[in-house]
C-alpha positions in Angstrom: 109.9 84.2 85.3 110.8 80.6 86.1 109.4 78.8 89.1 113.0 78.1 90.3 113.6 81.9 90.2 110.5 82.5 92.3 111.6 79.9 94.8 115.1 81.4 95.0 113.5 84.8 95.8 111.5 83.3 98.5 114.5 81.4 100.0 116.6 84.7 99.9 113.8 86.7 101.6 113.3 89.0 98.6 109.8 87.7 98.1 107.4 86.8 100.9 104.7 84.3 101.1 101.5 85.3 102.9 100.7 83.7 106.2 98.7 80.5 105.9 96.4 78.8 108.3 98.7 75.8 108.4 102.4 75.5 108.2 104.0 75.3 104.7 105.2 71.7 104.6 105.9 71.0 100.9 109.4 70.6 99.7 110.8 72.4 96.7 110.3 69.5 94.3 106.6 69.2 95.3 106.0 72.9 94.8 107.8 72.8 91.5 105.6 69.8 90.4 102.4 71.8 91.3 103.6 74.9 89.5 104.4 72.8 86.4 101.0 71.2 86.5 99.2 74.5 86.8 101.4 76.0 84.0 100.6 73.2 81.7 96.8 73.3 82.5 96.6 69.8 83.9 93.2 69.1 85.5 93.4 68.4 89.2 90.9 65.7 90.3 89.3 65.8 93.7 90.2 62.8 95.8 
């Protein structure tokens, strides 16, 4: 399943995200970038 399909399901209410401690503030492009990085196995460096 493509990331864009998952985001569409979330937007339509057909898929729910669990409650988080803080509000969800990333926009669609930021989420897409994270998912692509995870999919490609890029290493995330601690700041």
